[in-house]
gemmi code that builds the backbone of each chain (N, CA, C; Angstrom):
import gemmi

chains = {
    "A": [
        ("UNK", (137.180, 85.094, 74.594), (136.458, 85.100, 75.884), (135.006, 85.549, 75.710)),
        ("UNK", (134.809, 86.573, 74.856), (133.432, 87.039, 74.612), (132.555, 85.922, 74.054)),
        ("UNK", (133.153, 85.139, 73.119), (132.405, 84.027, 72.528), (132.017, 83.005, 73.575)),
        ("UNK", (132.967, 82.722, 74.472), (132.710, 81.726, 75.516), (131.599, 82.223, 76.453)),
        ("UNK", (131.624, 83.501, 76.769), (130.581, 84.074, 77.640), (129.201, 83.938, 76.981)),
        ("UNK", (129.119, 84.282, 75.711), (127.834, 84.152, 75.006), (127.383, 82.698, 74.934)),
        ("UNK", (128.365, 81.818, 74.668), (128.060, 80.378, 74.578), (127.533, 79.866, 75.919)),
        ("UNK", (128.174, 80.288, 77.001), (127.745, 79.830, 78.330), (126.342, 80.322, 78.669)),
        ("UNK", (126.054, 81.550, 78.302), (124.707, 82.079, 78.570), (123.649, 81.209, 77.888)),
        ("UNK", (123.898, 80.860, 76.637), (122.942, 80.031, 75.904), (122.821, 78.642, 76.540)),
        ("UNK", (123.959, 78.099, 76.966), (123.928, 76.758, 77.568), (123.228, 76.773, 78.929)),
        ("UNK", (123.424, 77.846, 79.693), (122.741, 77.957, 80.994), (121.223, 78.058, 80.774)),
        ("UNK", (120.819, 78.875, 79.808), (119.391, 79.023, 79.506), (118.794, 77.672, 79.102)),
        ("UNK", (119.543, 76.936, 78.286), (119.061, 75.634, 77.821), (119.026, 74.608, 78.963)),
        ("UNK", (120.114, 74.545, 79.729), (120.216, 73.525, 80.786), (119.174, 73.738, 81.877)),
        ("UNK", (118.891, 74.992, 82.179), (117.948, 75.273, 83.268), (116.524, 75.513, 82.750)),
        ("UNK", (116.364, 75.295, 81.437), (115.024, 75.384, 80.872), (114.401, 76.769, 81.092)),
        ("UNK", (115.218, 77.819, 80.906), (114.755, 79.185, 81.175), (114.064, 79.738, 79.923)),
        ("UNK", (112.984, 79.084, 79.544), (112.299, 79.407, 78.300), (111.815, 80.858, 78.290)),
        ("UNK", (112.170, 81.563, 77.217), (111.746, 82.961, 77.105), (112.828, 83.929, 77.525)),
        ("UNK", (113.852, 83.429, 78.232), (114.963, 84.303, 78.630), (115.955, 84.388, 77.464)),
        ("UNK", (116.561, 85.535, 77.285), (117.548, 85.705, 76.219), (118.913, 85.981, 76.856)),
        ("UNK", (120.008, 85.771, 76.118), (121.339, 86.058, 76.688), (121.443, 87.493, 77.205)),
        ("UNK", (120.719, 88.412, 76.564), (120.776, 89.817, 76.999), (120.199, 90.008, 78.406)),
        ("UNK", (119.366, 89.070, 78.834), (118.789, 89.167, 80.181), (119.807, 88.837, 81.267)),
        ("UNK", (120.940, 88.234, 80.874), (121.941, 87.821, 81.867), (123.159, 88.740, 81.761)),
        ("UNK", (123.392, 89.543, 82.788), (124.588, 90.394, 82.795), (125.810, 89.513, 83.026)),
        ("UNK", (126.923, 89.900, 82.398), (128.142, 89.082, 82.505), (128.558, 88.868, 83.952)),
        ("UNK", (128.458, 89.922, 84.765), (128.999, 89.819, 86.119), (127.920, 89.825, 87.213)),
        ("UNK", (126.663, 89.700, 86.810), (125.591, 89.652, 87.833), (125.620, 88.297, 88.536)),
        ("UNK", (125.317, 88.264, 89.841), (125.307, 86.980, 90.536), (124.242, 86.043, 89.956)),
        ("UNK", (124.625, 84.779, 89.788), (123.651, 83.822, 89.251), (122.683, 83.364, 90.334)),
        ("UNK", (123.162, 83.419, 91.595), (122.329, 82.922, 92.695), (121.790, 84.074, 93.542)),
        ("UNK", (120.660, 83.809, 94.208), (120.079, 84.817, 95.091), (119.164, 85.755, 94.341)),
        ("UNK", (118.393, 86.505, 95.092), (117.364, 87.361, 94.506), (117.925, 88.554, 93.736)),
        ("UNK", (119.207, 88.896, 93.990), (119.776, 90.053, 93.293), (120.167, 89.726, 91.851)),
        ("UNK", (120.301, 88.442, 91.572), (120.753, 88.069, 90.237), (119.712, 87.276, 89.495)),
        ("UNK", (120.141, 86.115, 89.017), (119.274, 85.304, 88.176), (118.270, 84.491, 88.996)),
        ("UNK", (118.467, 84.450, 90.302), (117.523, 83.737, 91.163), (117.718, 82.237, 91.183)),
        ("UNK", (118.915, 81.765, 90.804), (119.157, 80.324, 90.845), (119.324, 79.869, 92.288)),
        ("UNK", (119.138, 78.565, 92.521), (119.303, 78.034, 93.879), (120.142, 76.770, 93.851)),
        ("UNK", (120.267, 76.123, 95.014), (121.190, 74.991, 95.141), (120.828, 73.840, 94.191)),
        ("UNK", (119.559, 73.708, 93.880), (119.151, 72.649, 92.948), (119.771, 72.887, 91.566)),
        ("UNK", (119.843, 74.147, 91.198), (120.376, 74.478, 89.876), (121.871, 74.200, 89.769)),
        ("UNK", (122.570, 74.206, 90.923), (124.013, 73.904, 90.898), (124.239, 72.538, 90.262)),
        ("UNK", (123.373, 71.583, 90.593), (123.531, 70.234, 90.043), (123.451, 70.258, 88.515)),
        ("UNK", (122.500, 71.035, 88.006), (122.345, 71.128, 86.549), (123.591, 71.752, 85.912)),
        ("UNK", (124.138, 72.763, 86.582), (125.303, 73.451, 86.012), (126.547, 72.564, 86.078)),
        ("UNK", (126.639, 71.753, 87.120), (127.764, 70.805, 87.216), (127.706, 69.822, 86.039)),
        ("UNK", (126.507, 69.341, 85.735), (126.341, 68.425, 84.600), (126.681, 69.146, 83.288)),
        ("UNK", (126.265, 70.400, 83.184), (126.563, 71.202, 81.976), (128.072, 71.253, 81.717)),
        ("UNK", (128.849, 71.526, 82.778), (130.305, 71.642, 82.604), (130.921, 70.309, 82.216)),
        ("UNK", (130.422, 69.232, 82.816), (130.981, 67.912, 82.517), (130.659, 67.493, 81.080)),
        ("UNK", (129.401, 67.669, 80.693), (128.974, 67.249, 79.349), (129.661, 68.047, 78.245)),
        ("UNK", (129.751, 69.351, 78.449), (130.200, 70.225, 77.362), (131.696, 70.515, 77.368)),
        ("UNK", (132.314, 70.501, 78.544), (133.720, 70.917, 78.612), (134.614, 69.898, 79.305)),
        ("UNK", (134.045, 68.746, 79.681), (134.845, 67.695, 80.316), (135.371, 68.076, 81.684)),
        ("UNK", (134.695, 68.999, 82.347), (135.142, 69.444, 83.676), (134.329, 68.723, 84.747)),
        ("UNK", (135.031, 68.054, 85.667), (134.316, 67.354, 86.744), (134.445, 68.138, 88.046)),
        ("UNK", (133.309, 68.522, 88.587), (133.308, 69.184, 89.903), (132.667, 68.200, 90.877)),
        ("UNK", (133.452, 67.716, 91.813), (132.916, 66.697, 92.735), (132.401, 67.311, 94.034)),
        ("UNK", (132.857, 68.534, 94.324), (132.438, 69.192, 95.554), (131.433, 70.304, 95.230)),
        ("UNK", (130.146, 70.109, 95.583), (129.138, 71.131, 95.253), (129.480, 72.513, 95.806)),
        ("UNK", (130.249, 72.568, 96.926), (130.621, 73.885, 97.470), (131.538, 74.618, 96.492)),
        ("UNK", (132.427, 73.847, 95.869), (133.303, 74.440, 94.855), (132.440, 74.955, 93.703)),
        ("UNK", (131.392, 74.173, 93.384), (130.486, 74.557, 92.304), (129.890, 75.920, 92.533)),
        ("UNK", (129.476, 76.189, 93.731), (128.828, 77.467, 94.019), (129.782, 78.641, 93.775)),
        ("UNK", (131.085, 78.408, 94.064), (132.069, 79.468, 93.810), (132.274, 79.646, 92.311)),
        ("UNK", (132.329, 78.533, 91.594), (132.550, 78.587, 90.145), (131.397, 79.286, 89.433)),
        ("UNK", (130.192, 79.106, 89.963), (129.004, 79.640, 89.301), (128.563, 80.987, 89.866)),
        ("UNK", (129.527, 81.750, 90.386), (129.178, 83.040, 90.996), (128.577, 83.990, 89.953)),
        ("UNK", (129.165, 83.987, 88.784), (128.620, 84.805, 87.685), (129.075, 84.164, 86.378)),
        ("UNK", (128.555, 84.632, 85.276), (128.936, 84.078, 83.970), (130.423, 84.321, 83.699)),
        ("UNK", (130.922, 85.498, 84.087), (132.346, 85.808, 83.851), (133.238, 84.851, 84.638)),
        ("UNK", (132.892, 84.622, 85.903), (133.675, 83.710, 86.739), (133.632, 82.297, 86.145)),
        ("UNK", (132.453, 81.917, 85.713), (132.267, 80.591, 85.103), (133.120, 80.451, 83.841)),
        ("UNK", (133.141, 81.488, 83.028), (133.911, 81.459, 81.779), (135.408, 81.356, 82.074)),
        ("UNK", (135.869, 82.094, 83.077), (137.287, 82.002, 83.476), (137.641, 80.577, 83.862)),
        ("UNK", (136.761, 79.970, 84.645), (137.010, 78.609, 85.144), (137.032, 77.613, 83.975)),
        ("UNK", (136.090, 77.762, 83.067), (136.025, 76.857, 81.910), (137.281, 76.999, 81.064)),
        ("UNK", (137.699, 78.234, 80.843), (138.872, 78.500, 80.017), (140.104, 77.804, 80.596)),
        ("UNK", (140.191, 77.817, 81.918), (141.377, 77.269, 82.589), (141.342, 75.745, 82.729)),
        ("UNK", (140.141, 75.169, 82.863), (140.057, 73.746, 83.231), (139.486, 72.839, 82.156)),
        ("UNK", (139.051, 73.376, 81.038), (138.364, 72.541, 80.054), (139.289, 71.470, 79.485)),
        ("UNK", (138.727, 70.296, 79.226), (139.510, 69.218, 78.610), (138.978, 68.896, 77.220)),
        ("UNK", (137.889, 69.588, 76.848), (137.394, 69.434, 75.468), (136.699, 70.708, 75.005)),
    ],
    "B": [
        ("UNK", (85.287, 92.796, 93.894), (86.037, 91.628, 93.424), (86.852, 92.019, 92.191)),
        ("UNK", (88.147, 91.720, 92.253), (88.994, 91.951, 91.073), (89.158, 90.622, 90.330)),
        ("UNK", (89.311, 90.702, 89.024), (89.563, 89.477, 88.263), (90.751, 89.690, 87.326)),
        ("UNK", (91.381, 88.598, 86.958), (92.439, 88.648, 85.937), (92.313, 87.406, 85.066)),
        ("UNK", (92.659, 87.578, 83.796), (92.545, 86.489, 82.818), (93.781, 86.513, 81.930)),
        ("UNK", (94.266, 85.326, 81.590), (95.343, 85.244, 80.591), (94.833, 84.386, 79.445)),
        ("UNK", (94.646, 84.984, 78.267), (94.129, 84.205, 77.135), (95.064, 83.054, 76.781)),
        ("UNK", (94.458, 81.942, 76.391), (95.254, 80.777, 76.002), (96.195, 81.142, 74.861)),
        ("UNK", (97.441, 80.695, 74.962), (98.410, 80.926, 73.900), (99.157, 82.243, 73.986)),
        ("UNK", (98.822, 83.093, 74.941), (99.523, 84.388, 75.074), (101.001, 84.150, 75.374)),
        ("UNK", (101.841, 85.093, 74.964), (103.278, 84.982, 75.248), (103.517, 85.361, 76.711)),
        ("UNK", (103.818, 84.377, 77.530), (103.981, 84.645, 78.963), (105.243, 85.464, 79.267)),
        ("UNK", (106.384, 85.207, 78.580), (107.546, 86.083, 78.822), (107.255, 87.550, 78.480)),
        ("UNK", (106.490, 87.779, 77.398), (106.145, 89.160, 77.028), (105.284, 89.803, 78.107)),
        ("UNK", (104.328, 89.031, 78.593), (103.451, 89.531, 79.654), (104.261, 89.822, 80.922)),
        ("UNK", (105.195, 88.930, 81.236), (106.054, 89.131, 82.409), (106.839, 90.443, 82.286)),
        ("UNK", (107.399, 90.673, 81.099), (108.211, 91.891, 80.926), (107.359, 93.151, 81.078)),
        ("UNK", (106.102, 93.081, 80.683), (105.256, 94.274, 80.802), (104.695, 94.445, 82.219)),
        ("UNK", (104.503, 93.337, 82.941), (103.879, 93.436, 84.267), (104.885, 93.551, 85.411)),
        ("UNK", (106.003, 92.841, 85.286), (106.953, 92.779, 86.403), (108.361, 93.117, 85.917)),
        ("UNK", (109.039, 92.154, 85.354), (110.377, 92.409, 84.789), (111.494, 92.415, 85.792)),
        ("UNK", (111.159, 92.317, 87.078), (112.194, 92.428, 88.108), (112.341, 91.136, 88.914)),
        ("UNK", (111.931, 90.025, 88.341), (111.901, 88.778, 89.105), (112.375, 87.639, 88.194)),
        ("UNK", (113.696, 87.549, 87.963), (114.214, 86.574, 86.994), (113.829, 85.127, 87.294)),
        ("UNK", (113.482, 84.855, 88.549), (113.071, 83.493, 88.886), (111.847, 83.054, 88.057)),
        ("UNK", (111.138, 84.024, 87.504), (110.003, 83.709, 86.640), (110.417, 82.730, 85.542)),
        ("UNK", (111.621, 82.939, 84.999), (112.041, 82.127, 83.861), (112.336, 80.677, 84.250)),
        ("UNK", (112.517, 80.433, 85.529), (112.733, 79.059, 85.980), (111.418, 78.292, 86.090)),
        ("UNK", (110.324, 79.018, 86.177), (109.046, 78.365, 86.464), (108.504, 77.589, 85.262)),
        ("UNK", (107.714, 76.557, 85.562), (107.000, 75.870, 84.484), (105.793, 76.726, 84.072)),
        ("UNK", (105.095, 76.279, 83.034), (103.999, 77.107, 82.505), (102.898, 77.325, 83.541)),
        ("UNK", (102.582, 76.298, 84.314), (101.523, 76.441, 85.329), (101.892, 77.524, 86.347)),
        ("UNK", (103.137, 77.535, 86.784), (103.560, 78.546, 87.758), (103.639, 79.929, 87.124)),
        ("UNK", (104.081, 79.987, 85.869), (104.118, 81.279, 85.184), (102.706, 81.885, 85.106)),
        ("UNK", (101.738, 81.042, 84.797), (100.355, 81.531, 84.717), (99.903, 82.065, 86.078)),
        ("UNK", (100.138, 81.297, 87.125), (99.729, 81.724, 88.465), (100.424, 83.002, 88.883)),
        ("UNK", (101.726, 83.066, 88.626), (102.505, 84.255, 88.970), (101.914, 85.491, 88.281)),
        ("UNK", (101.614, 85.368, 86.992), (101.122, 86.530, 86.231), (99.687, 86.894, 86.622)),
        ("UNK", (98.858, 85.889, 86.889), (97.495, 86.185, 87.364), (97.571, 86.998, 88.663)),
        ("UNK", (98.486, 86.606, 89.538), (98.641, 87.320, 90.817), (99.195, 88.728, 90.599)),
        ("UNK", (100.148, 88.866, 89.665), (100.697, 90.199, 89.385), (99.587, 91.152, 88.959)),
        ("UNK", (98.703, 90.670, 88.096), (97.618, 91.524, 87.589), (96.682, 91.954, 88.718)),
        ("UNK", (96.426, 91.031, 89.637), (95.518, 91.358, 90.745), (96.190, 92.259, 91.781)),
        ("UNK", (97.454, 91.966, 92.070), (98.126, 92.638, 93.185), (98.611, 94.042, 92.842)),
        ("UNK", (98.697, 94.347, 91.556), (99.243, 95.670, 91.195), (98.390, 96.809, 91.745)),
        ("UNK", (97.127, 96.509, 92.051), (96.248, 97.558, 92.600), (96.308, 97.628, 94.118)),
        ("UNK", (97.051, 96.730, 94.750), (97.182, 96.788, 96.210), (97.944, 98.050, 96.605)),
        ("UNK", (97.456, 98.739, 97.612), (98.158, 99.949, 98.043), (99.399, 99.595, 98.867)),
        ("UNK", (99.365, 98.433, 99.514), (100.485, 98.036, 100.366), (101.253, 96.860, 99.766)),
        ("UNK", (101.489, 96.936, 98.457), (102.160, 95.841, 97.744), (103.477, 95.473, 98.418)),
        ("UNK", (103.720, 94.206, 98.587), (104.949, 93.624, 99.137), (105.111, 93.824, 100.645)),
        ("UNK", (104.108, 94.402, 101.284), (104.136, 94.411, 102.745), (103.706, 93.021, 103.214)),
        ("UNK", (104.534, 92.360, 104.047), (104.167, 91.007, 104.475), (102.796, 90.989, 105.138)),
        ("UNK", (101.992, 89.960, 104.804), (100.665, 89.858, 105.395), (100.296, 88.381, 105.576)),
        ("UNK", (99.485, 88.127, 106.583), (99.062, 86.743, 106.855), (97.554, 86.579, 106.644)),
        ("UNK", (96.912, 87.626, 106.143), (95.452, 87.576, 106.040), (94.960, 87.365, 104.611)),
        ("UNK", (95.844, 86.977, 103.706), (95.391, 86.690, 102.334), (95.693, 85.231, 101.988)),
        ("UNK", (94.639, 84.508, 101.665), (94.796, 83.094, 101.290), (94.943, 82.964, 99.772)),
        ("UNK", (95.553, 81.876, 99.372), (95.732, 81.595, 97.938), (95.179, 80.194, 97.664)),
        ("UNK", (94.146, 80.120, 96.821), (93.536, 78.826, 96.497), (93.554, 78.622, 94.988)),
        ("UNK", (94.189, 77.535, 94.561), (94.266, 77.243, 93.127), (93.503, 75.967, 92.794)),
        ("UNK", (92.833, 76.019, 91.645), (92.025, 74.887, 91.195), (92.373, 74.577, 89.735)),
        ("UNK", (92.352, 73.293, 89.413), (92.579, 72.891, 88.021), (92.097, 71.468, 87.828)),
        ("UNK", (92.077, 71.047, 86.588), (91.818, 69.639, 86.291), (93.145, 68.912, 86.055)),
        ("UNK", (94.085, 69.592, 85.416), (95.325, 68.939, 84.992), (96.369, 68.819, 86.104)),
        ("UNK", (96.267, 69.654, 87.133), (97.304, 69.628, 88.166), (98.666, 69.918, 87.551)),
        ("UNK", (99.661, 69.095, 87.854), (101.016, 69.336, 87.327), (101.379, 68.305, 86.256)),
        ("UNK", (100.361, 67.718, 85.627), (100.649, 66.616, 84.686), (101.582, 67.000, 83.546)),
        ("UNK", (101.455, 68.242, 83.069), (102.315, 68.662, 81.958), (103.783, 68.579, 82.362)),
        ("UNK", (104.086, 69.109, 83.544), (105.474, 69.074, 84.009), (105.875, 67.654, 84.428)),
        ("UNK", (104.931, 66.894, 84.948), (105.228, 65.488, 85.268), (105.750, 64.778, 84.012)),
        ("UNK", (105.073, 65.027, 82.899), (105.471, 64.364, 81.644), (106.829, 64.890, 81.164)),
        ("UNK", (107.029, 66.215, 81.284), (108.329, 66.778, 80.883), (109.453, 66.192, 81.721)),
        ("UNK", (109.193, 66.026, 83.008), (110.219, 65.461, 83.892), (110.507, 64.007, 83.511)),
        ("UNK", (109.441, 63.268, 83.225), (109.621, 61.858, 82.847), (110.513, 61.747, 81.613)),
        ("UNK", (110.383, 62.716, 80.691), (111.234, 62.712, 79.494), (112.701, 62.849, 79.860)),
        ("UNK", (112.993, 63.687, 80.877), (114.407, 63.933, 81.217), (115.044, 62.711, 81.867)),
        ("UNK", (114.224, 61.823, 82.418), (114.777, 60.635, 83.082), (115.552, 59.774, 82.083)),
        ("UNK", (115.151, 59.852, 80.806), (115.836, 59.054, 79.782), (117.310, 59.449, 79.667)),
        ("UNK", (117.621, 60.718, 79.976), (119.000, 61.193, 79.862), (119.553, 61.484, 81.253)),
        ("UNK", (119.211, 62.673, 81.774), (119.637, 63.047, 83.122), (118.437, 63.658, 83.833)),
        ("UNK", (117.926, 63.034, 84.896), (116.734, 63.579, 85.574), (116.987, 65.009, 86.033)),
        ("UNK", (116.127, 65.919, 85.605), (116.377, 67.334, 85.879), (115.792, 67.767, 87.222)),
        ("UNK", (116.657, 68.105, 88.198), (116.121, 68.603, 89.476), (115.345, 69.898, 89.305)),
        ("UNK", (115.766, 70.738, 88.334), (115.102, 72.036, 88.140), (113.666, 71.841, 87.653)),
        ("UNK", (113.414, 70.774, 86.912), (112.036, 70.485, 86.470), (111.290, 69.734, 87.561)),
        ("UNK", (112.002, 68.854, 88.255), (111.364, 68.023, 89.288), (110.641, 68.871, 90.337)),
        ("UNK", (111.217, 70.010, 90.702), (110.604, 70.817, 91.768), (109.209, 71.332, 91.404)),
        ("UNK", (108.858, 71.258, 90.116), (107.524, 71.725, 89.712), (106.536, 70.574, 89.498)),
        ("UNK", (106.909, 69.378, 89.930), (106.030, 68.227, 89.699), (105.024, 68.003, 90.830)),
        ("UNK", (104.595, 69.073, 91.460), (103.453, 68.985, 92.384), (102.546, 70.203, 92.127)),
        ("UNK", (101.247, 69.976, 92.173), (100.317, 71.047, 91.772), (100.345, 72.280, 92.669)),
        ("UNK", (100.798, 72.152, 93.908), (100.732, 73.328, 94.792), (101.981, 74.212, 94.749)),
        ("UNK", (102.946, 73.886, 93.881), (104.133, 74.749, 93.789), (103.740, 76.177, 93.440)),
        ("UNK", (102.734, 76.325, 92.603), (102.321, 77.664, 92.161), (101.895, 78.549, 93.342)),
        ("UNK", (101.218, 77.965, 94.317), (100.779, 78.795, 95.447), (101.996, 79.264, 96.260)),
        ("UNK", (103.009, 78.414, 96.346), (104.239, 78.804, 97.050), (104.971, 79.923, 96.321)),
        ("UNK", (105.038, 79.816, 94.988), (105.715, 80.854, 94.202), (105.037, 82.212, 94.420)),
        ("UNK", (103.712, 82.210, 94.426), (102.961, 83.465, 94.608), (103.151, 83.998, 96.032)),
        ("UNK", (103.110, 83.086, 97.001), (103.282, 83.500, 98.399), (104.652, 84.147, 98.613)),
        ("UNK", (105.687, 83.534, 98.024), (107.055, 84.063, 98.196), (107.182, 85.436, 97.523)),
        ("UNK", (106.724, 85.511, 96.293), (106.836, 86.768, 95.536), (106.139, 87.932, 96.260)),
        ("UNK", (104.909, 87.662, 96.738), (104.093, 88.751, 97.274), (104.154, 88.907, 98.787)),
        ("UNK", (104.875, 87.964, 99.437), (104.959, 87.970, 100.911), (103.587, 87.767, 101.550)),
        ("UNK", (102.795, 86.885, 100.922), (101.487, 86.519, 101.474), (101.662, 85.206, 102.235)),
        ("UNK", (101.553, 85.272, 103.549), (101.806, 84.087, 104.368), (100.531, 83.497, 104.959)),
        ("UNK", (99.416, 83.706, 104.278), (98.157, 83.114, 104.745), (98.035, 81.668, 104.290)),
        ("UNK", (96.803, 81.144, 104.389), (96.553, 79.761, 103.987), (96.782, 79.595, 102.479)),
        ("UNK", (97.245, 78.415, 102.076), (97.328, 78.107, 100.651), (96.711, 76.733, 100.411)),
        ("UNK", (96.192, 76.549, 99.207), (95.634, 75.246, 98.866), (95.615, 75.061, 97.361)),
        ("UNK", (95.821, 73.824, 96.924), (95.734, 73.510, 95.488), (94.832, 72.294, 95.335)),
        ("UNK", (93.764, 72.461, 94.576), (92.755, 71.406, 94.418), (92.699, 70.943, 92.969)),
        ("UNK", (92.609, 69.636, 92.791), (92.422, 69.072, 91.451), (90.985, 68.565, 91.373)),
        ("UNK", (90.206, 69.162, 90.449), (88.778, 68.836, 90.327), (88.511, 68.136, 88.986)),
        ("UNK", (87.432, 67.382, 88.890), (87.115, 66.717, 87.620), (86.886, 67.717, 86.488)),
        ("UNK", (86.315, 68.874, 86.842), (86.079, 69.925, 85.850), (85.826, 71.232, 86.606)),
        ("UNK", (85.777, 72.358, 85.860), (85.495, 73.630, 86.525), (84.110, 73.574, 87.170)),
        ("UNK", (84.044, 73.980, 88.428), (82.781, 73.958, 89.164), (82.740, 75.221, 90.032)),
        ("UNK", (82.096, 76.257, 89.479), (82.084, 77.563, 90.125), (81.421, 77.573, 91.493)),
        ("UNK", (80.458, 76.687, 91.684), (79.765, 76.621, 92.976), (80.670, 75.987, 94.023)),
        ("UNK", (81.297, 74.883, 93.667), (82.194, 74.169, 94.597), (83.393, 75.058, 94.968)),
        ("UNK", (83.930, 75.738, 93.979), (85.080, 76.610, 94.242), (84.686, 77.723, 95.217)),
        ("UNK", (83.493, 78.269, 94.997), (83.011, 79.330, 95.880), (82.832, 78.815, 97.317)),
        ("UNK", (82.372, 77.586, 97.443), (82.231, 76.981, 98.784), (83.583, 76.922, 99.489)),
        ("UNK", (84.602, 76.522, 98.748), (85.932, 76.387, 99.351), (86.532, 77.748, 99.698)),
        ("UNK", (86.229, 78.742, 98.883), (86.680, 80.101, 99.203), (85.990, 80.575, 100.485)),
        ("UNK", (84.682, 80.295, 100.552), (83.909, 80.695, 101.731), (84.483, 80.046, 102.994)),
        ("UNK", (84.861, 78.798, 102.877), (85.466, 78.086, 104.020), (86.766, 78.748, 104.462)),
        ("UNK", (87.515, 79.254, 103.499), (88.803, 79.877, 103.840), (88.619, 81.088, 104.756)),
        ("UNK", (87.464, 81.741, 104.630), (87.197, 82.915, 105.478), (86.806, 82.544, 106.905)),
        ("UNK", (86.587, 81.256, 107.146), (86.091, 80.836, 108.459), (87.160, 80.851, 109.553)),
        ("UNK", (88.441, 81.013, 109.178), (89.507, 80.889, 110.189), (89.653, 82.132, 111.068)),
        ("UNK", (88.892, 83.180, 110.752), (88.948, 84.368, 111.596), (90.099, 85.300, 111.267)),
        ("UNK", (91.041, 84.859, 110.446), (92.189, 85.700, 110.102), (92.158, 86.153, 108.637)),
        ("UNK", (91.662, 85.282, 107.779), (91.694, 85.592, 106.345), (90.727, 86.735, 106.017)),
        ("UNK", (91.264, 87.786, 105.375), (90.395, 88.906, 105.003), (90.223, 89.000, 103.488)),
        ("UNK", (91.066, 88.278, 102.733), (90.875, 88.229, 101.283), (91.441, 86.916, 100.764)),
        ("UNK", (90.889, 86.491, 99.629), (91.330, 85.229, 99.025), (91.636, 85.475, 97.556)),
        ("UNK", (92.834, 85.067, 97.150), (93.103, 84.996, 95.714), (92.792, 83.563, 95.305)),
        ("UNK", (91.816, 83.403, 94.422), (91.463, 82.077, 93.929), (91.647, 82.060, 92.423)),
        ("UNK", (91.989, 80.907, 91.875), (92.189, 80.825, 90.426), (91.804, 79.458, 89.901)),
        ("UNK", (91.208, 79.464, 88.729), (91.101, 78.247, 87.923), (92.210, 78.387, 86.882)),
        ("UNK", (93.265, 77.622, 87.057), (94.417, 77.732, 86.167), (94.755, 76.327, 85.700)),
        ("UNK", (94.282, 76.021, 84.518), (94.334, 74.650, 84.007), (95.229, 74.618, 82.771)),
        ("UNK", (96.393, 74.039, 82.946), (97.431, 74.099, 81.929), (97.480, 72.772, 81.162)),
        ("UNK", (96.949, 72.785, 79.941), (96.865, 71.532, 79.177), (98.102, 71.308, 78.320)),
        ("UNK", (98.756, 72.378, 77.913), (100.047, 72.278, 77.209), (100.738, 73.616, 77.415)),
        ("UNK", (101.956, 73.749, 76.860), (102.664, 75.026, 77.031), (102.021, 76.142, 76.220)),
        ("UNK", (101.070, 75.809, 75.360), (100.393, 76.830, 74.550), (98.888, 76.883, 74.786)),
        ("UNK", (98.353, 75.953, 75.561), (96.896, 75.898, 75.700), (96.503, 75.779, 77.174)),
        ("UNK", (95.706, 76.722, 77.622), (95.298, 76.722, 79.021), (94.014, 77.528, 79.209)),
        ("UNK", (93.427, 77.389, 80.396), (92.360, 78.283, 80.843), (92.872, 78.897, 82.138)),
        ("UNK", (92.933, 80.215, 82.203), (93.529, 80.850, 83.380), (92.746, 82.102, 83.767)),
        ("UNK", (92.038, 82.001, 84.872), (91.283, 83.150, 85.378), (91.420, 83.177, 86.904)),
        ("UNK", (91.561, 84.363, 87.452), (91.705, 84.484, 88.910), (90.757, 85.536, 89.449)),
        ("UNK", (90.436, 85.377, 90.723), (89.548, 86.313, 91.416), (90.211, 86.719, 92.729)),
        ("UNK", (90.120, 87.980, 93.067), (90.573, 88.430, 94.386), (89.326, 88.918, 95.128)),
        ("UNK", (88.959, 88.184, 96.154), (87.688, 88.419, 96.835), (87.933, 88.847, 98.276)),
        ("UNK", (87.316, 89.961, 98.662), (87.429, 90.444, 100.038), (86.334, 89.792, 100.887)),
        ("UNK", (86.595, 89.730, 102.184), (85.635, 89.078, 103.088), (84.218, 89.692, 102.964)),
        ("UNK", (84.164, 91.038, 102.857), (82.840, 91.664, 102.818), (82.125, 91.492, 101.476)),
        ("UNK", (82.781, 90.865, 100.512), (82.152, 90.647, 99.203), (81.582, 89.235, 99.059)),
        ("UNK", (82.072, 88.318, 99.881), (81.820, 86.896, 99.624), (80.335, 86.540, 99.654)),
        ("UNK", (79.565, 87.150, 100.536), (78.155, 86.762, 100.645), (77.330, 87.214, 99.440)),
        ("UNK", (77.814, 88.220, 98.722), (77.062, 88.700, 97.557), (77.324, 87.840, 96.303)),
        ("UNK", (78.365, 87.029, 96.362), (78.729, 86.250, 95.163), (78.047, 84.886, 95.229)),
        ("UNK", (77.276, 84.541, 94.204), (76.520, 83.276, 94.204), (77.246, 82.189, 93.420)),
        ("UNK", (78.044, 82.582, 92.433), (78.730, 81.582, 91.624), (79.877, 82.243, 90.872)),
        ("UNK", (80.920, 81.506, 90.639), (82.022, 82.021, 89.823), (81.925, 81.393, 88.433)),
        ("UNK", (82.252, 82.182, 87.426), (82.211, 81.610, 86.070), (83.487, 81.974, 85.323)),
        ("UNK", (83.784, 81.218, 84.295), (84.995, 81.473, 83.500), (84.711, 82.499, 82.417)),
    ],
}
model = gemmi.Model(1)
for chain_id, residues in chains.items():
    chain = gemmi.Chain(chain_id)
    for i, (resn, *xyz) in enumerate(residues, 1):
        res = gemmi.Residue()
        res.name, res.seqid = resn, gemmi.SeqId(i, " ")
        for name, pos in zip(("N", "CA", "C"), xyz):
            atom = gemmi.Atom()
            atom.name, atom.element = name, gemmi.Element(name[0])
            atom.pos, atom.b_iso = gemmi.Position(*pos), 0.0
            res.add_atom(atom)
        chain.add_residue(res)
    model.add_chain(chain)
structure = gemmi.Structure()
structure.add_model(model)
structure.setup_entities()
């Protein structure tokens, strides 16, 4: 699980083009959205949906579901672990 | 008049960590917005009422390149998957919005693309901004981003009572 969390942090940084940010800047359980966390917004959900499909074969068709899945890196890792097809 | 400068090629994430560090949205920004954000941080740190919402400070940005660097980066992503996160930075005035949101400055904003730096013309436009009867200070910047490593970035924070003494702005 730790490996998956680290891997996801790197993939999120890459997918969202967060140049200069390091995995250490992202707390495992900090909210990804809103000003209290990473500051992501609804536009970024689309990028993260593509990330899951490309890398783990997970298709999220409902963006509202996406927002729940992307609550934090830990939540995201749990979801990937349970639903990945590759 | 306060001024701020970011030397071309400086590490913007390093500068961010030393000046702010509490605004992760910085990492989402393109280079042009990062420059504007940091120029504003340097100027605003001396404000006594930092982050108090205000409508009397205008933000005027000038450049030659506009958002062309990010336009090109976005065009590259179209070959694979068009990136919405990059697309939002494909207009030159995004930087003024980022600064307004961060600092709670709800005054006038403007982004101008000029053929080249023109300190007299820029000063004229700053002077015009004071004509609305509400603006008491203007943050103006020449922030010209030619690549992710090469730029000219200088900003001025000018109060209404200073404007008549200034004859020209220079880089």
